[in-house]
C-alpha positions as CSV (number, residue, x, y, z in Angstrom):
1,M,0.2,-0.1,-0.1
2,N,1.3,3.6,-0.6
3,I,2.2,5.6,2.6
4,V,2.3,9.6,2.8
5,V,3.9,11.1,5.7
6,L,2.8,14.9,5.4
7,D,4.2,16.6,8.1
8,G,7.2,14.5,9.4
9,H,9.9,16.7,10.6
10,T,8.6,17.8,13.8
11,L,9.0,13.2,14.8
12,N,12.1,12.8,12.9
13,P,14.2,16.3,12.0
14,G,17.0,13.7,10.8
15,D,17.6,12.4,14.4
16,L,16.0,9.0,13.8
17,S,15.1,6.5,10.6
18,W,12.1,6.6,8.6
19,D,13.8,2.6,6.7
20,E,11.4,0.4,8.9
21,L,7.9,2.4,7.7
22,K,9.4,2.8,4.2
23,A,9.9,-1.4,4.6
24,L,6.2,-1.8,4.7
25,G,5.2,-0.2,1.1
26,P,5.7,2.7,-1.4
27,C,6.3,5.8,0.6
28,E,7.0,9.5,0.5
29,I,8.3,11.4,3.3
30,F,7.3,15.7,3.0
31,D,8.9,17.2,6.1
32,R,5.3,19.4,5.9
33,T,2.5,20.1,4.4
34,P,0.5,23.5,3.9
35,P,-3.1,23.2,3.6
36,G,-4.2,23.5,0.4
37,E,-1.4,20.6,-0.5
38,V,-2.8,17.7,1.4
39,A,-5.7,16.2,-0.7
40,A,-2.5,16.9,-3.6
41,R,-0.1,15.2,-1.9
42,A,-2.2,12.2,-0.2
43,A,-4.1,11.6,-3.7
44,N,-2.6,8.1,-4.2
45,A,-2.1,7.8,-0.5
46,E,-4.0,4.5,1.1
47,I,-1.9,5.2,4.0
48,A,-1.6,9.1,5.8
49,I,0.4,9.9,8.3
50,T,-0.2,13.1,9.4
51,N,0.8,15.0,13.4
52,K,-1.0,18.4,12.9
53,A,-1.6,19.1,9.4
54,V,-5.4,18.3,9.0
55,L,-7.5,15.5,7.2
56,H,-11.6,17.2,8.1
57,R,-13.9,16.1,5.8
58,E,-13.3,18.1,3.1
59,Q,-9.6,16.6,2.3
60,I,-10.9,13.1,3.4
61,E,-13.4,13.0,1.3
62,A,-11.3,13.9,-1.4
63,L,-9.1,11.2,-0.9
64,P,-10.9,8.3,-2.5
65,K,-8.4,5.8,-2.0
66,L,-7.4,6.2,1.7
67,K,-7.7,3.4,3.5
68,C,-6.1,4.5,7.2
69,I,-5.3,7.4,8.9
70,G,-2.4,7.4,11.7
71,V,-1.5,10.3,13.5
72,T,1.6,10.3,15.2
73,A,0.4,11.9,18.5
74,T,-1.6,10.9,21.2
75,G,-4.7,14.2,20.5
76,Y,-6.5,13.5,17.1
77,N,-8.4,16.5,16.5
78,V,-6.9,16.6,13.7
79,V,-8.7,13.7,11.8
80,D,-12.9,14.4,11.6
81,I,-13.6,10.1,12.8
82,E,-17.2,10.9,11.2
83,A,-16.0,11.5,8.1
84,A,-13.1,8.7,8.6
85,K,-15.8,6.0,9.7
86,E,-17.9,7.1,7.0
87,R,-16.0,5.9,5.2
88,G,-14.6,3.2,6.9
89,I,-10.6,4.4,6.8
90,V,-9.4,2.9,10.5
91,V,-7.8,6.0,12.6
92,T,-5.2,5.0,14.3
93,N,-2.6,7.6,17.5
94,V,0.1,6.4,19.8
95,P,-1.5,7.0,23.3
96,T,1.7,6.9,25.7
97,Y,4.8,7.5,23.9
98,G,5.0,11.0,26.4
99,T,4.3,10.4,29.6
100,R,8.1,10.6,31.4
101,S,9.3,13.2,28.7
102,V,5.6,15.6,29.8
103,A,6.2,15.2,33.3
104,Q,9.2,16.5,33.2
105,H,8.9,19.1,31.1
106,T,6.7,20.1,33.5
107,F,9.2,20.3,36.9
108,A,12.0,22.4,33.7
109,L,9.3,24.5,33.5
110,L,8.6,24.6,37.7
111,L,12.0,24.9,39.0
112,E,13.3,27.7,36.6
113,L,10.2,29.1,38.6
114,T,11.2,28.0,41.9
115,Q,15.3,28.5,40.8
116,H,15.8,30.6,38.9
117,A,18.7,28.6,37.6
118,G,18.6,30.0,33.8
119,H,18.2,33.6,34.9
120,H,21.3,33.3,37.4
121,A,23.4,31.2,35.1
122,Q,23.0,34.3,32.7
123,T,23.6,36.9,35.3
124,V,26.7,35.4,35.4
125,R,27.6,35.8,32.2
126,D,26.7,38.8,31.7
127,G,29.9,39.4,34.3
128,R,27.3,40.2,37.4
129,W,29.3,37.5,39.4
130,V,32.6,39.2,38.5
131,S,32.1,42.5,39.6
132,S,30.3,40.9,43.0
133,P,31.2,42.8,46.8
134,D,29.1,40.0,48.0
135,W,30.3,35.9,47.2
136,C,27.1,35.2,46.1
137,Y,23.3,37.2,45.3
138,W,20.0,36.2,44.3
139,D,17.4,38.6,42.4
140,K,14.3,37.1,42.6
141,P,12.9,34.6,45.0
142,L,14.2,31.1,45.3
143,I,11.5,28.9,46.8
144,E,11.7,25.2,48.2
145,L,9.3,22.8,46.7
146,D,8.6,20.6,50.2
147,G,6.2,21.0,51.9
148,L,3.9,23.0,49.3
149,T,1.0,22.1,47.1
150,M,0.4,20.7,43.8
151,G,-3.0,20.3,42.3
152,I,-2.6,18.4,38.9
153,V,-6.2,18.4,37.3
154,G,-5.6,15.8,35.1
155,Y,-5.1,12.4,36.6
156,G,-4.5,9.8,33.2
157,R,-0.7,8.6,32.7
158,I,0.8,12.5,32.4
159,G,-0.8,13.4,36.1
160,Q,0.4,10.3,37.9
161,A,4.0,10.3,36.4
162,T,3.6,14.1,38.4
163,A,1.8,13.4,40.9
164,R,5.5,11.0,42.0
165,L,7.7,14.0,40.8
166,A,6.0,15.1,43.0
167,E,6.1,13.6,45.4
168,A,9.5,13.0,45.5
169,F,10.6,16.3,45.8
170,G,8.5,16.6,49.2
171,M,5.5,18.3,47.3
172,K,0.9,17.4,48.6
173,V,-0.6,16.3,46.1
174,I,-4.4,16.8,45.5
175,T,-6.1,16.1,42.1
176,S,-9.9,16.7,40.6
177,P,-12.5,14.7,40.1
178,S,-12.8,12.6,36.8
179,S,-14.9,10.0,35.1
180,S,-12.1,8.4,33.7
181,G,-11.7,6.1,36.5
182,K,-8.3,6.1,37.2
183,R,-7.0,4.6,40.7
184,R,-5.0,7.9,42.9
185,E,-2.7,6.8,45.0
186,P,-3.5,6.8,48.6
187,N,-1.7,10.2,49.7
188,V,-3.1,11.9,46.8
189,A,-7.1,13.5,47.8
190,I,-9.5,13.9,45.2
191,V,-11.6,17.4,46.0
192,D,-13.9,19.7,44.1
193,L,-12.3,21.8,41.2
194,D,-12.5,25.3,43.0
195,F,-11.0,24.2,46.3
196,L,-8.1,23.3,44.2
197,F,-7.4,26.0,42.9
198,S,-7.6,27.5,46.3
199,Q,-5.4,25.3,48.1
200,S,-2.5,24.9,45.4
201,D,0.6,26.6,45.6
202,V,0.5,25.2,41.7
203,V,-1.8,23.9,39.5
204,S,-0.9,22.0,37.2
205,L,-3.2,21.0,33.9
206,H,-3.0,17.6,32.4
207,C,-6.9,17.0,30.9
208,P,-7.6,16.9,27.7
209,L,-9.1,19.0,25.2
210,T,-13.2,19.4,25.4
211,P,-15.8,21.6,25.0
212,E,-16.3,21.4,29.0
213,T,-12.6,22.0,29.4
214,K,-12.0,24.4,27.2
215,H,-10.7,27.5,29.0
216,L,-11.7,25.4,32.2
217,V,-9.1,28.2,33.3
218,N,-10.7,31.7,33.8
219,A,-11.2,34.3,35.3
220,Q,-13.4,33.1,38.2
221,R,-10.4,30.0,38.9
222,L,-7.8,32.5,38.7
223,A,-9.3,34.7,40.8
224,L,-9.4,32.2,43.6
225,M,-5.9,31.6,43.0
226,K,-3.2,32.3,46.2
227,P,-1.0,35.2,44.7
228,T,2.0,33.6,45.2
229,A,0.2,30.4,42.9
230,F,2.1,28.9,40.2
231,L,0.3,27.6,37.1
232,L,1.3,25.2,34.6
233,N,0.3,23.9,31.4
234,T,1.9,21.5,29.2
235,S,-1.3,19.8,28.2
236,R,-3.3,21.9,25.7
237,G,-3.1,25.8,25.0
238,P,-7.8,26.7,25.3
239,L,-7.9,25.0,29.0
240,I,-7.1,28.5,29.6
241,D,-8.7,31.9,28.8
242,E,-5.4,33.6,27.6
243,A,-6.6,37.2,27.9
244,A,-7.1,36.4,31.3
245,L,-4.2,34.8,32.6
246,S,-2.0,38.1,31.1
247,E,-4.6,39.9,33.2
248,A,-3.9,38.5,36.0
249,L,-0.1,38.2,35.9
250,N,-0.1,41.3,35.1
251,S,-1.7,43.0,38.0
252,G,-0.1,40.3,40.7
253,R,-3.1,38.7,40.7
254,I,-1.3,35.6,40.4
255,A,3.0,35.0,40.5
256,A,3.5,33.5,37.4
257,A,3.1,30.6,35.0
258,A,5.0,28.7,32.5
259,L,3.2,27.1,29.2
260,D,4.2,25.0,27.2
261,V,1.2,25.2,24.9
262,L,-0.9,28.1,23.8
263,S,-4.3,28.5,21.7
264,A,-2.7,28.8,18.1
265,E,0.8,27.7,17.3
266,P,2.6,29.0,16.2
267,P,1.5,31.9,18.2
268,A,0.1,35.6,16.7
269,A,2.4,38.2,17.5
270,D,0.0,39.7,19.7
271,N,-1.3,37.0,21.8
272,P,-1.1,38.8,25.4
273,L,0.8,36.2,27.2
274,L,4.2,37.3,25.3
275,T,4.9,39.7,27.5
276,A,2.5,39.2,30.0
277,K,5.2,39.0,33.6
278,N,6.5,36.3,35.1
279,C,4.9,34.6,32.1
280,L,7.5,31.5,31.0
281,I,7.0,30.0,27.2
282,T,8.5,26.8,26.1
283,P,7.7,26.1,22.1
284,H,5.4,23.2,22.7
285,N,8.9,20.9,23.4
286,A,7.2,19.0,26.6
287,W,7.2,15.9,23.7
288,A,9.8,16.0,21.9
289,M,13.2,15.3,23.8
290,R,14.7,12.3,21.5
291,A,13.8,8.8,23.8
292,A,10.0,10.5,23.7
293,R,10.0,10.7,20.0
294,A,11.4,7.8,19.1
295,R,8.5,5.4,21.2
296,L,6.2,7.9,18.8
297,M,7.5,6.6,15.7
298,K,8.7,2.9,17.1
299,T,4.6,3.0,17.9
300,T,3.8,4.6,14.5
301,V,5.4,1.9,12.8
302,E,4.1,-0.8,14.7
303,N,0.3,0.4,13.9
304,V,1.0,0.3,9.7
305,R,2.4,-3.1,10.4
306,A,-0.6,-3.7,12.2
307,F,-3.3,-2.3,10.0
308,L,-1.5,-3.8,6.7
309,A,-2.1,-7.3,8.9
310,G,-6.0,-7.3,9.4
311,K,-5.3,-6.5,13.1
312,P,-5.2,-2.9,13.3
313,Q,-4.0,-1.3,17.4
314,N,-4.7,1.6,19.1
315,V,-7.7,2.9,16.6
316,V,-9.8,5.5,18.0
317,G,-11.9,5.4,14.8
318,G,-13.1,4.2,11.4
319,K,-13.9,0.8,11.2
């Protein structure tokens, strides 16, 4: 079967290999595909692999040969699942590749907010320590995590991995109720969402984006937070009302935020969070450690191999 990879660059910028995928059939790989070129590039594809290139109803209806869509991510909102189902197209994802990487990045963000290692290292490079009258200095508060409360919104795999790291730092962990049925550890309390926002020293978002969770962090919830609290988001940008968060940061309503995701990516130049006070933003790369991308590549290939064998795995839509 003909395989087309529509946007392979972020998965494999050159440090991994496509050889195992190429061994499964004729394979054409594009680093990036603009929206207007999806239908043309996938015209002969029976299997299309995508990450952010959109395959909504219009694109799917323009691809009569398509039999399988492989999403190289956990989230699959770039695919119109109903349109695929109507055509009998199997849609697969990769559910577990980035758990440890995203949890690690979450704490990298938190540690920069509390320890400011990057900031102080830069002041040393700028010559400040050389000219200092004292043997040490700091110009931002240095905050110990031990004894602080982390509120985790979303207690799936990544939320649980983040909780374990928090506990290793001596933090108390609380989490909000969910319908996922995930088992909580005995020392992780389940609390009302508003209570979580009001009592946490750190709120960390790890829930999926749904109509119910869009703008879960809004002006009302930000108003509940401690003025010393931090907000972390390594999940999905639209969980946060960005105008409300910008206002909360600029007014000192909360102490700081650290985000790996925004509502539009790349962001518009006028996104208010780009210039908000005490707002640390990384370019949606929590998932991108080489080990995580290698797992992502491996499972993507396994998904294609399983589909070709007539036993599709990690199916999220279709037959």
